[in-house]
C-alpha positions in Angstrom: -32.5 35.4 13.9 -31.1 33.1 10.5 -28.6 31.7 12.8 -31.3 30.4 15.4 -33.8 28.9 13.0 -31.1 26.8 11.5 -29.9 25.9 14.8 -33.3 24.4 15.1 -34.1 22.7 11.9 -33.5 19.0 11.8 -31.7 18.8 8.2 -28.2 18.0 7.3 -26.0 15.0 7.0 -26.1 11.8 8.7 -24.0 9.5 10.2 -23.8 7.8 7.0 -23.1 10.4 4.9 -19.9 11.6 7.3 -18.9 8.0 7.6 -19.0 7.6 3.6 -16.9 11.0 3.2 -14.7 9.4 5.5 -14.0 6.5 4.1 -13.5 8.4 0.4 -10.9 11.0 2.3 -9.1 8.1 3.9 -8.7 5.7 0.4 -7.8 8.5 -1.5 -5.2 9.6 1.3 -4.0 6.1 1.5 -3.2 6.1 -2.5 -1.7 9.5 -2.2 0.8 8.2 0.1 1.1 4.8 -2.0 2.3 6.3 -4.9 4.6 8.8 -3.5 6.4 5.8 -2.1 6.2 3.9 -5.4 7.7 7.2 -7.2 10.5 7.7 -4.8 11.2 3.5 -5.0 11.4 4.1 -9.1 13.5 7.4 -8.7 15.9 5.7 -6.6 16.2 2.9 -8.6 16.7 5.1 -11.9 19.7 6.6 -9.4 21.3 3.2 -8.9 21.0 2.2 -12.2 23.0 5.2 -13.2 25.8 4.8 -10.8 26.1 1.3 -12.2 26.0 2.2 -15.8 28.4 5.1 -15.2 30.8 2.9 -12.9 30.5 -0.2 -15.7 31.6 2.5 -18.1 34.4 3.3 -16.2 36.0 0.1 -16.1 35.9 -0.6 -19.5 37.8 2.9 -20.4 39.8 1.9 -17.5 40.7 -1.4 -19.3 40.5 0.6 -22.8 43.1 3.1 -21.2 45.4 0.3 -20.2 45.9 -1.6 -23.2 46.3 1.3 -25.4 49.2 0.4 -26.5 48.7 -3.2 -26.6 48.9 -4.7 -30.2 48.1 -8.1 -29.6 45.9 -9.6 -26.7 43.8 -7.5 -24.4 45.4 -7.7 -21.1 42.5 -7.6 -18.2 44.5 -8.8 -14.9 48.0 -7.0 -14.1 46.6 -3.5 -13.2 45.8 -2.6 -9.7 43.5 0.2 -11.2 41.5 -2.5 -13.1 40.0 -4.4 -10.0 36.6 -5.4 -9.5 34.6 -6.5 -6.6 32.1 -4.7 -4.4 31.6 -1.2 -4.4 28.3 1.9 -2.9 26.3 3.1 -5.4 24.0 4.9 -2.7 24.5 5.7 0.8 22.6 8.9 1.5 19.1 6.8 3.0 21.0 4.9 5.7 21.4 1.7 4.4 24.0 1.4 1.5 23.1 -0.1 -1.7 26.2 -2.1 -2.8 26.9 -3.4 -6.3 29.1 -6.0 -7.0 31.2 -5.8 -10.4 33.0 -8.6 -12.7 35.3 -8.8 -15.4 35.6 -11.4 -17.7 37.6 -11.8 -21.4 36.9 -14.4 -24.5 39.0 -14.5 -27.4 38.0 -15.4 -30.8 38.5 -15.5 -34.5 36.3 -15.1 -37.4 38.0 -17.1 -40.2 34.9 -16.3 -42.8 36.0 -12.4 -42.1 39.6 -12.7 -42.4 42.6 -15.2 -41.4 44.6 -12.8 -39.9 41.8 -11.1 -37.8 41.0 -12.0 -34.4 39.0 -10.4 -31.6 38.4 -10.4 -27.5 35.6 -9.6 -25.8 35.7 -7.9 -22.5 32.4 -8.2 -20.1 32.0 -6.0 -17.0 28.6 -7.5 -15.2 27.6 -5.3 -12.5 24.7 -6.3 -10.1 23.1 -4.8 -7.0 19.3 -4.7 -5.0 17.6 -1.3 -4.7 15.9 -1.1 -1.5 14.0 -3.3 0.6 13.2 -6.7 -0.4 9.3 -6.7 0.7 6.8 -3.7 0.9 3.1 -4.8 1.6 4.1 -8.5 2.0 4.9 -8.4 -2.2 8.4 -8.8 -3.3 9.5 -5.5 -5.5 13.6 -6.2 -5.0 14.6 -8.5 -7.9 18.4 -8.4 -8.2 19.3 -5.7 -10.8 21.7 -6.4 -13.5 24.0 -4.6 -16.2 26.0 -6.1 -18.6 28.6 -4.2 -21.2 30.5 -5.7 -23.5 33.5 -4.4 -26.0 35.5 -5.7 -28.7 38.8 -5.5 -29.3 40.2 -6.4 -32.5 43.7 -6.6 -33.6 46.1 -8.6 -36.1 47.7 -12.1 -35.5 50.8 -13.1 -36.6 49.8 -16.4 -38.9 46.8 -17.7 -40.3 44.9 -20.3 -38.1 44.9 -23.6 -39.4 48.1 -22.7 -41.8 50.8 -25.4 -41.9 54.9 -24.1 -41.6 
Protein backbone atom coordinates (compact mmCIF):
# COMPACT_ATOMS: atom_id res chain seq x y z
CA UNK A 1 0.00 0.00 0.00
CA UNK A 2 2.82 2.37 0.82
CA UNK A 3 4.40 1.46 -2.50
CA UNK A 4 1.38 2.51 -4.52
CA UNK A 5 1.05 5.72 -2.56
CA UNK A 6 4.65 6.73 -3.36
CA UNK A 7 4.10 5.98 -7.05
CA UNK A 8 1.11 8.31 -7.20
CA UNK A 9 3.00 11.06 -5.43
CA UNK A 10 4.35 13.84 -7.60
CA UNK A 11 7.19 14.81 -5.28
CA UNK A 12 10.70 13.83 -6.43
CA UNK A 13 13.68 15.10 -8.33
CA UNK A 14 13.12 17.36 -11.27
CA UNK A 15 15.05 17.44 -14.52
CA UNK A 16 17.14 20.41 -13.30
CA UNK A 17 18.38 18.50 -10.24
CA UNK A 18 19.22 15.45 -12.36
CA UNK A 19 21.15 17.55 -14.87
CA UNK A 20 23.04 19.36 -12.08
CA UNK A 21 23.99 16.06 -10.46
CA UNK A 22 25.08 14.67 -13.82
CA UNK A 23 27.23 17.76 -14.45
CA UNK A 24 28.90 17.42 -11.05
CA UNK A 25 29.63 13.72 -11.56
CA UNK A 26 30.98 14.35 -15.07
CA UNK A 27 33.29 17.13 -13.86
CA UNK A 28 34.63 15.01 -11.01
CA UNK A 29 35.31 12.03 -13.30
CA UNK A 30 37.08 14.30 -15.81
CA UNK A 31 39.20 15.73 -12.98
CA UNK A 32 40.03 12.23 -11.81
CA UNK A 33 41.20 11.15 -15.27
CA UNK A 34 43.25 14.33 -15.75
CA UNK A 35 44.97 13.97 -12.40
CA UNK A 36 45.67 10.29 -13.11
CA UNK A 37 47.34 11.21 -16.39
CA UNK A 38 49.38 13.95 -14.67
CA UNK A 39 50.56 11.60 -11.90
CA UNK A 40 51.55 8.97 -14.47
CA UNK A 41 53.42 11.59 -16.50
CA UNK A 42 55.33 12.79 -13.42
CA UNK A 43 56.19 9.22 -12.38
CA UNK A 44 57.53 8.49 -15.87
CA UNK A 45 59.49 11.77 -15.87
CA UNK A 46 61.06 10.88 -12.53
CA UNK A 47 62.00 7.43 -13.85
CA UNK A 48 63.59 8.93 -16.97
CA UNK A 49 65.56 11.43 -14.87
CA UNK A 50 66.84 8.59 -12.66
CA UNK A 51 67.95 6.51 -15.67
CA UNK A 52 69.73 9.52 -17.22
CA UNK A 53 71.45 10.26 -13.90
CA UNK A 54 72.63 6.67 -13.54
CA UNK A 55 73.89 6.59 -17.15
CA UNK A 56 75.86 9.83 -16.70
CA UNK A 57 77.32 8.59 -13.41
CA UNK A 58 78.32 5.36 -15.14
CA UNK A 59 80.24 7.31 -17.80
CA UNK A 60 82.04 9.38 -15.16
CA UNK A 61 83.02 6.18 -13.34
CA UNK A 62 84.29 4.67 -16.61
CA UNK A 63 86.44 7.75 -17.22
CA UNK A 64 87.74 7.55 -13.65
CA UNK A 65 88.58 3.84 -14.06
CA UNK A 66 90.19 4.38 -17.46
CA UNK A 67 92.44 7.09 -15.96
CA UNK A 68 93.18 5.28 -12.70
CA UNK A 69 96.95 5.15 -13.20
CA UNK A 70 97.23 8.32 -15.26
CA UNK A 71 99.35 10.81 -13.31
CA UNK A 72 98.94 13.74 -15.66
CA UNK A 73 96.05 14.94 -17.80
CA UNK A 74 92.75 13.05 -17.96
CA UNK A 75 92.12 11.20 -21.22
CA UNK A 76 88.50 10.96 -22.38
CA UNK A 77 89.20 10.02 -26.00
CA UNK A 78 90.72 6.89 -27.48
CA UNK A 79 88.75 4.25 -25.57
CA UNK A 80 85.75 2.56 -27.16
CA UNK A 81 84.03 1.96 -23.80
CA UNK A 82 83.78 5.69 -23.08
CA UNK A 83 81.62 6.41 -26.10
CA UNK A 84 78.75 8.85 -26.05
CA UNK A 85 75.77 9.48 -28.28
CA UNK A 86 72.19 8.20 -28.29
CA UNK A 87 70.93 5.63 -25.82
CA UNK A 88 67.47 4.31 -24.90
CA UNK A 89 66.08 5.53 -21.57
CA UNK A 90 62.69 3.78 -21.71
CA UNK A 91 60.95 1.66 -24.32
CA UNK A 92 58.15 0.01 -22.35
CA UNK A 93 55.32 2.30 -23.42
CA UNK A 94 55.59 1.56 -27.13
CA UNK A 95 57.39 4.79 -27.98
CA UNK A 96 60.99 4.76 -26.86
CA UNK A 97 62.45 7.69 -24.95
CA UNK A 98 65.91 8.37 -26.33
CA UNK A 99 68.61 10.32 -24.54
CA UNK A 100 71.67 11.96 -26.07
CA UNK A 101 74.93 12.08 -24.12
CA UNK A 102 77.97 14.30 -24.77
CA UNK A 103 81.28 14.59 -22.95
CA UNK A 104 83.77 17.42 -22.76
CA UNK A 105 87.03 18.23 -20.99
CA UNK A 106 88.64 21.51 -20.01
CA UNK A 107 92.05 21.98 -18.39
CA UNK A 108 92.77 24.67 -15.78
CA UNK A 109 95.57 25.94 -13.61
CA UNK A 110 94.87 28.02 -10.54
CA UNK A 111 98.08 29.86 -9.74
CA UNK A 112 96.55 31.44 -6.64
CA UNK A 113 96.23 28.00 -5.04
CA UNK A 114 99.40 26.18 -6.09
CA UNK A 115 101.96 26.57 -8.83
CA UNK A 116 102.49 22.85 -9.45
CA UNK A 117 98.84 21.79 -9.43
CA UNK A 118 96.55 21.71 -12.45
CA UNK A 119 93.14 20.14 -12.92
CA UNK A 120 90.89 18.86 -15.66
CA UNK A 121 87.13 19.29 -15.57
CA UNK A 122 85.19 16.46 -17.24
CA UNK A 123 81.53 17.19 -17.99
CA UNK A 124 78.87 14.68 -19.04
CA UNK A 125 75.66 16.20 -20.43
CA UNK A 126 72.46 14.21 -21.10
CA UNK A 127 69.36 15.59 -22.88
CA UNK A 128 65.99 13.89 -23.53
CA UNK A 129 62.22 14.40 -23.87
CA UNK A 130 59.83 12.56 -21.55
CA UNK A 131 56.77 11.83 -23.64
CA UNK A 132 54.25 13.44 -25.99
CA UNK A 133 55.02 17.03 -26.82
CA UNK A 134 51.48 18.33 -26.37
CA UNK A 135 48.57 17.51 -24.12
CA UNK A 136 45.31 19.52 -24.25
CA UNK A 137 47.00 22.00 -26.61
CA UNK A 138 49.60 22.99 -24.02
CA UNK A 139 53.31 22.29 -24.22
CA UNK A 140 54.33 20.18 -21.23
CA UNK A 141 57.33 18.37 -22.62
CA UNK A 142 60.27 20.70 -22.75
CA UNK A 143 63.66 19.08 -23.35
CA UNK A 144 65.15 17.82 -20.10
CA UNK A 145 68.85 18.30 -19.40
CA UNK A 146 71.23 16.83 -16.86
CA UNK A 147 74.88 17.80 -16.44
CA UNK A 148 77.44 16.11 -14.19
CA UNK A 149 80.94 17.40 -13.62
CA UNK A 150 84.00 15.94 -11.98
CA UNK A 151 87.37 17.58 -11.35
CA UNK A 152 90.65 15.65 -11.59
CA UNK A 153 93.64 17.29 -9.90
CA UNK A 154 97.21 16.33 -10.78
CA UNK A 155 100.76 17.56 -10.19
CA UNK A 156 102.61 19.25 -13.04
CA UNK A 157 106.35 19.07 -13.67
CA UNK A 158 107.04 22.79 -13.78
CA UNK A 159 105.64 26.08 -12.62
CA UNK A 160 103.63 27.89 -15.23
CA UNK A 161 105.42 31.04 -16.36
CA UNK A 162 108.78 30.00 -14.86
CA UNK A 163 111.79 30.77 -17.04
CA UNK A 164 114.41 28.11 -17.67
